[in-house]
C-alpha positions as CSV (number, residue, x, y, z in Angstrom):
1,M,-16.7,11.7,26.0
2,K,-16.4,8.6,23.3
3,H,-13.7,6.2,23.7
4,L,-12.6,4.5,21.0
5,Q,-10.6,1.3,20.8
6,P,-7.1,1.4,20.5
7,P,-5.8,1.2,17.1
8,N,-4.3,-1.8,17.6
9,S,-6.7,-3.9,19.0
10,M,-7.8,-5.6,16.0
11,S,-3.9,-7.0,15.2
12,K,-4.6,-8.3,19.4
13,R,-7.2,-10.0,17.9
14,L,-6.2,-11.7,14.8
15,D,-3.3,-12.8,17.0
16,Q,-4.9,-15.3,18.7
17,D,-7.5,-16.4,16.2
18,E,-7.1,-20.5,15.3
19,R,-8.4,-19.9,12.0
20,I,-6.3,-20.7,8.8
21,V,-6.4,-18.6,5.5
22,M,-5.1,-19.4,2.2
23,T,-3.7,-16.5,0.4
24,L,-2.5,-15.2,-3.1
25,D,-0.9,-12.0,-4.1
26,A,-1.2,-12.3,-7.9
27,G,0.7,-10.3,-10.3
28,G,0.9,-10.4,-14.0
29,T,4.5,-12.4,-13.9
30,N,4.0,-14.7,-10.8
31,F,1.3,-15.5,-8.5
32,K,2.6,-15.8,-4.6
33,F,0.8,-18.3,-2.7
34,S,1.0,-18.4,1.2
35,A,-1.1,-19.1,4.3
36,V,-1.8,-17.0,7.4
37,Q,-3.0,-18.3,11.1
38,G,-3.1,-15.8,14.3
39,N,-1.8,-13.3,12.1
40,K,1.1,-14.8,10.9
41,P,2.5,-16.8,8.2
42,A,1.6,-20.2,8.5
43,I,3.8,-22.1,5.7
44,E,6.4,-20.6,3.6
45,A,5.5,-18.5,0.8
46,F,5.8,-19.8,-2.8
47,S,5.7,-18.4,-6.0
48,V,4.8,-19.6,-9.6
49,P,4.6,-18.4,-13.3
50,S,1.1,-16.9,-13.9
51,K,0.7,-18.4,-17.4
52,A,-1.2,-15.1,-18.4
53,H,-1.2,-15.9,-21.9
54,D,-3.8,-18.5,-21.4
55,L,-6.7,-18.7,-19.4
56,E,-6.8,-22.7,-19.0
57,L,-3.3,-23.1,-17.9
58,C,-3.6,-19.9,-15.5
59,L,-6.7,-21.3,-14.0
60,G,-4.9,-24.6,-13.6
61,T,-2.1,-22.6,-11.6
62,L,-4.1,-20.8,-9.3
63,I,-6.1,-24.5,-8.4
64,Q,-2.9,-26.8,-8.3
65,G,-1.2,-23.6,-5.6
66,F,-4.0,-23.7,-3.5
67,K,-3.9,-27.1,-3.5
68,K,-0.2,-27.0,-2.7
69,V,-0.8,-24.7,0.3
70,R,-3.8,-26.9,1.5
71,D,-1.6,-30.4,1.7
72,S,1.2,-28.4,3.6
73,L,-1.4,-26.8,6.5
74,T,-1.9,-28.7,9.6
75,A,-5.3,-28.3,9.6
76,A,-8.0,-27.7,7.3
77,P,-8.1,-24.0,5.6
78,S,-11.6,-22.0,6.9
79,A,-11.5,-19.9,3.7
80,I,-9.5,-18.7,0.9
81,S,-9.1,-14.7,0.2
82,F,-6.3,-13.3,-2.0
83,A,-5.5,-10.5,-3.8
84,F,-6.0,-9.7,-7.7
85,P,-5.7,-6.7,-9.7
86,G,-8.6,-4.6,-11.3
87,P,-10.9,-3.3,-12.6
88,S,-12.9,-6.6,-11.3
89,D,-16.5,-7.5,-9.7
90,Y,-14.5,-8.1,-5.9
91,A,-17.7,-8.2,-4.1
92,H,-19.2,-11.4,-6.5
93,G,-15.6,-12.8,-7.1
94,I,-15.4,-11.8,-11.2
95,I,-12.3,-11.4,-12.7
96,G,-12.8,-8.3,-15.3
97,D,-10.5,-7.3,-18.2
98,L,-7.3,-6.8,-17.0
99,H,-4.1,-5.3,-18.9
100,N,-1.5,-7.7,-17.2
101,L,-3.7,-10.8,-17.1
102,P,-5.2,-10.4,-20.4
103,C,-6.6,-14.2,-20.3
104,F,-9.1,-13.0,-18.1
105,R,-10.8,-10.4,-20.4
106,G,-14.9,-11.2,-20.8
107,G,-15.1,-11.7,-17.1
108,V,-14.3,-14.8,-15.4
109,A,-16.1,-16.1,-12.0
110,L,-12.9,-17.0,-10.7
111,G,-14.4,-17.0,-6.6
112,R,-17.1,-19.0,-7.6
113,M,-14.8,-21.8,-8.9
114,L,-12.5,-21.8,-6.2
115,E,-15.7,-21.8,-4.0
116,E,-16.9,-25.2,-5.7
117,I,-13.7,-27.0,-5.7
118,F,-12.5,-25.8,-2.6
119,G,-16.1,-26.2,-0.3
120,I,-14.8,-23.1,1.3
121,P,-15.7,-19.1,1.0
122,T,-13.6,-17.3,-1.3
123,Y,-12.8,-13.4,-1.0
124,I,-11.0,-11.4,-3.3
125,N,-9.8,-7.8,-3.2
126,N,-8.0,-5.5,-4.8
127,D,-4.2,-5.1,-4.0
128,G,-3.4,-2.0,-2.9
129,D,-6.5,-2.3,-0.7
130,L,-5.4,-5.1,0.8
131,F,-2.1,-4.1,1.6
132,V,-3.0,-0.8,2.6
133,Y,-5.2,-2.7,4.9
134,G,-2.8,-5.5,6.2
135,E,0.1,-2.3,7.0
136,A,-2.9,-0.6,9.3
137,I,-3.5,-3.9,10.9
138,A,-0.1,-5.0,11.9
139,G,2.5,-2.9,9.8
140,L,3.0,1.3,9.8
141,L,-0.1,2.4,11.6
142,P,0.2,0.2,15.3
143,Y,3.9,0.8,14.8
144,T,3.9,4.8,14.5
145,N,0.9,4.8,17.7
146,R,3.3,2.8,19.4
147,L,6.3,5.0,18.8
148,L,3.8,8.4,19.8
149,E,2.9,6.5,23.0
150,E,6.8,5.6,24.1
151,A,7.3,9.5,23.4
152,G,4.6,10.3,25.9
153,S,2.0,12.3,22.8
154,P,-1.2,12.4,23.1
155,K,-1.7,11.9,19.1
156,R,-2.4,8.4,17.6
157,Y,-3.6,7.9,14.0
158,R,-6.6,5.8,12.8
159,N,-6.6,6.3,9.2
160,L,-4.0,5.6,6.3
161,F,-3.4,6.0,3.1
162,G,-0.8,3.9,1.0
163,V,0.3,3.5,-2.4
164,T,2.1,0.2,-4.4
165,L,5.0,1.2,-6.8
166,G,5.4,-1.6,-9.1
167,T,4.5,-2.5,-12.7
168,G,1.8,-0.3,-12.1
169,F,0.7,2.7,-9.4
170,G,-1.8,1.3,-7.0
171,G,-3.6,2.7,-3.7
172,G,-6.0,1.8,-0.8
173,I,-7.2,3.8,1.8
174,T,-8.4,2.1,5.6
175,S,-10.1,4.5,8.2
176,D,-10.2,3.1,11.8
177,G,-9.6,-0.6,10.9
178,R,-12.5,-0.3,7.7
179,L,-11.0,-0.9,4.4
180,L,-12.9,1.5,2.4
181,P,-13.7,-0.4,-1.3
182,G,-15.8,2.6,-2.7
183,D,-19.2,1.8,-4.0
184,N,-18.0,0.4,-7.1
185,I,-14.9,-1.1,-5.8
186,C,-13.3,1.7,-7.1
187,A,-11.8,3.6,-4.2
188,A,-8.1,4.8,-4.2
189,E,-7.7,4.3,-8.0
190,V,-4.5,6.6,-7.7
191,W,-3.1,5.3,-10.9
192,I,-5.6,7.2,-12.8
193,L,-4.7,10.8,-11.2
194,R,-3.1,13.8,-13.2
195,N,0.2,13.3,-13.6
196,K,2.0,16.5,-12.7
197,L,4.5,16.5,-15.0
198,D,3.0,15.4,-18.0
199,P,-1.1,16.5,-17.1
200,G,-2.3,14.9,-20.1
201,M,-1.5,11.2,-18.8
202,P,-2.3,9.7,-15.8
203,A,0.2,9.4,-12.9
204,E,0.9,6.0,-13.6
205,E,3.4,6.9,-16.3
206,G,5.5,8.7,-13.9
207,A,4.9,6.2,-10.7
208,C,5.7,2.8,-12.0
209,I,8.8,0.7,-13.3
210,R,9.0,1.9,-16.6
211,A,8.5,5.4,-15.6
212,V,11.9,5.0,-14.0
213,R,13.2,3.2,-17.2
214,S,11.8,6.0,-19.4
215,A,13.3,8.8,-17.1
216,Y,16.4,7.5,-16.9
217,A,16.8,6.6,-20.9
218,E,15.7,10.1,-21.6
219,Q,18.2,11.8,-18.7
220,A,20.8,9.8,-20.0
221,G,20.1,9.8,-23.9
222,I,19.8,6.1,-24.3
223,A,16.8,4.3,-25.8
224,F,14.3,2.7,-23.5
225,D,15.2,-0.8,-24.3
226,D,18.6,0.1,-23.1
227,S,17.7,1.4,-19.9
228,P,18.5,-0.8,-16.9
229,N,15.8,-2.1,-14.4
230,P,14.5,-0.1,-11.3
231,R,17.0,-1.9,-8.9
232,E,20.2,-1.4,-11.4
233,I,19.1,2.1,-11.9
234,Y,18.8,2.7,-8.1
235,E,22.6,1.0,-7.6
236,I,24.0,3.6,-10.4
237,G,22.1,6.7,-8.1
238,T,24.0,5.3,-5.0
239,G,27.3,4.8,-6.6
240,D,26.9,0.6,-6.1
241,L,27.4,0.3,-10.3
242,R,28.5,1.8,-13.0
243,G,26.2,4.0,-15.2
244,N,25.0,7.8,-15.5
245,Q,24.8,8.5,-11.6
246,Q,23.1,11.9,-12.3
247,A,20.3,10.4,-14.5
248,A,19.4,7.8,-12.1
249,I,19.5,10.3,-9.1
250,A,17.0,12.6,-11.4
251,A,14.7,9.8,-12.7
252,Y,13.9,8.8,-9.1
253,Q,13.3,12.4,-7.9
254,R,10.8,12.6,-11.0
255,L,9.3,9.7,-9.9
256,G,9.0,11.3,-6.1
257,E,7.6,14.3,-7.3
258,V,4.7,12.7,-9.4
259,V,4.2,10.2,-6.4
260,G,4.1,13.3,-4.0
261,D,1.5,15.3,-6.0
262,A,-0.6,12.1,-6.2
263,M,-0.3,11.5,-2.4
264,A,-1.2,15.2,-1.8
265,H,-4.6,14.7,-3.0
266,A,-5.4,11.9,-1.5
267,L,-4.1,13.0,1.9
268,T,-6.5,16.2,1.8
269,L,-9.1,14.1,1.8
270,V,-8.0,11.3,4.0
271,D,-5.8,13.0,6.6
272,G,-4.0,10.2,7.9
273,L,-0.3,8.3,7.7
274,A,0.9,7.4,4.4
275,V,2.7,4.1,3.3
276,I,4.4,3.2,0.4
277,G,4.9,-0.6,-0.7
278,G,5.6,-2.0,-4.3
279,G,8.7,-3.8,-6.1
280,V,10.2,0.1,-6.8
281,S,9.8,0.8,-3.0
282,G,13.2,-0.5,-2.1
283,A,14.8,2.6,-3.8
284,W,13.1,5.0,-1.2
285,P,16.3,6.4,-0.3
286,L,16.3,8.3,-3.9
287,F,12.6,9.3,-4.2
288,L,11.2,9.4,-0.5
289,P,13.0,12.9,0.2
290,S,11.1,14.1,-3.3
291,I,7.8,12.9,-2.3
292,I,8.0,14.8,1.1
293,K,9.3,17.8,-0.8
294,E,6.2,18.0,-2.8
295,L,4.0,17.7,-0.1
296,N,5.6,20.7,2.0
297,S,5.3,22.2,-1.3
298,N,3.2,25.4,-1.7
299,F,0.5,26.9,-4.0
300,H,-0.1,30.7,-4.7
301,K,-2.7,32.9,-4.4
302,P,-3.3,35.8,-7.2
303,S,-1.7,38.0,-5.3
304,G,1.8,36.0,-4.9
305,E,1.2,35.1,-1.4
306,P,1.7,31.0,-0.7
307,V,-0.3,28.3,0.4
308,R,0.5,25.3,1.5
309,R,0.0,22.3,-0.7
310,L,-1.4,20.6,2.5
311,T,-2.8,22.0,6.1
312,Q,-0.4,19.1,7.3
313,Q,3.3,19.3,7.6
314,A,4.6,16.2,6.0
315,F,7.2,14.5,7.9
316,N,9.8,11.5,6.6
317,L,9.6,8.8,9.3
318,E,12.7,6.8,7.7
319,D,14.7,10.0,8.8
320,Q,15.3,10.1,12.2
321,A,15.4,14.1,12.5
322,H,12.2,14.4,10.8
323,L,10.6,11.3,13.2
324,D,11.8,13.0,16.2
325,V,9.9,16.3,15.5
326,F,6.9,14.2,14.4
327,L,6.9,12.2,17.3
328,R,7.5,15.4,19.7
329,G,5.1,17.4,18.2
330,D,3.6,20.3,20.0
331,T,2.6,19.0,23.1
332,R,1.3,21.4,25.6
333,E,-1.1,21.4,28.7
334,V,-4.0,23.7,29.0
335,V,-6.2,24.1,31.6
336,V,-10.2,23.3,31.9
337,P,-11.8,26.5,32.3
338,G,-13.3,26.9,36.0
339,T,-10.8,24.0,37.1
340,M,-7.4,23.2,38.2
341,H,-7.2,20.1,35.9
342,T,-5.1,20.2,32.9
343,V,-5.6,18.1,29.9
344,Q,-2.4,17.4,26.9
345,Y,-3.2,19.5,23.5
346,D,-1.3,18.7,20.5
347,P,-2.2,21.6,17.6
348,M,0.3,20.9,15.0
349,P,-1.4,19.4,12.3
350,R,0.6,16.7,10.5
351,T,1.4,13.3,8.4
352,G,4.1,10.7,8.4
353,V,4.9,9.1,5.2
354,G,7.1,5.7,5.7
355,M,7.9,2.4,4.1
356,S,5.9,-0.7,4.2
357,R,6.9,-2.6,8.0
358,L,5.8,-6.0,6.5
359,G,6.8,-6.2,3.3
360,T,4.5,-6.0,0.8
361,S,3.4,-9.3,0.0
362,E,3.2,-10.4,3.9
363,A,1.3,-6.9,4.3
364,V,-1.5,-8.1,1.2
365,A,-1.4,-11.6,3.1
366,I,-2.6,-10.0,6.5
367,G,-4.9,-7.7,4.7
368,A,-6.8,-10.9,3.2
369,Y,-6.2,-12.5,6.3
370,A,-8.3,-10.0,8.2
371,Y,-10.9,-9.4,5.5
372,A,-11.5,-12.8,5.8
373,L,-12.2,-13.6,9.1
374,K,-14.6,-10.1,9.3
375,Q,-16.4,-11.8,6.5
376,L,-16.9,-15.1,8.2
377,D,-17.7,-13.8,11.4
378,S,-20.9,-11.6,9.6
379,L,-22.0,-14.9,8.1
């Protein structure tokens, strides 16, 4: 029989690594700088405005930010590794035509520039990819596998799909400890899946900050510019802030339905766990049940016979009742033919959807750290 490495073995190796990697989570509004050593933050992260309207100012912000990180470290860094939105030629460190960072249009060799300034290897990846990579190494994936082990279940997960809900709708896939970038570095571009509720639009238009604000405005009968921000809409939905509570709940249920449909497409192919992060993710009590409902919904054959949306049954890992059933599964003992031996068997195909266990920015930093060390070790 083939014996695979324990799912959290990579995390244990990273915990013991003394090398330091400077990291960055780049957004259209702010750049969040940090550094990681031994799979833990090496400094206190800090954010600065990205100054995305002007290339010279933006590049200066990046350089000064990394210099500040370097000056805060107790030892010299081994690499720079960070997340940047796409489309970009990540393998060659070239940032392309970005909607949220327009000053990079035409292509900017950012990786090479930083290597020449700091004299260390520089790696750039998609933010959604690094988020999921971090959660696969030290977040939801090992957390869930640990719960399964403690529950006595033979079930273990090695594949993780994830999405980020924020200014846009991002995604990432890892399989057995490896990041899946795709041949054109376009894997898990979930933002451009079809929008279930408006098929002429991409899923992102139903799964981001502006989608929540737009849905609230529509339900409440107000102009988009008068719509509250997603945090306020969440507090209206929970009754902690005055406003149209019914509209707030409907806005997040609508987001959950769109995200759930997109996740169903991905999980059909990936067959693993799913993790959610991003700036809108704090409102999960209002949208996660809708995601699970969509994942467990049915198609219908011409005869009217129902067909499950997913082969797997989907569980909300943030709901204790769901989690208990997920961990218990359908474990039984089966006899090895012709012997007195038995083996454990769990015939229940299932997936679980949970929220980030690290926080989005820290997950991105851990993913960037792991990616850099893997690349350094291959030199």
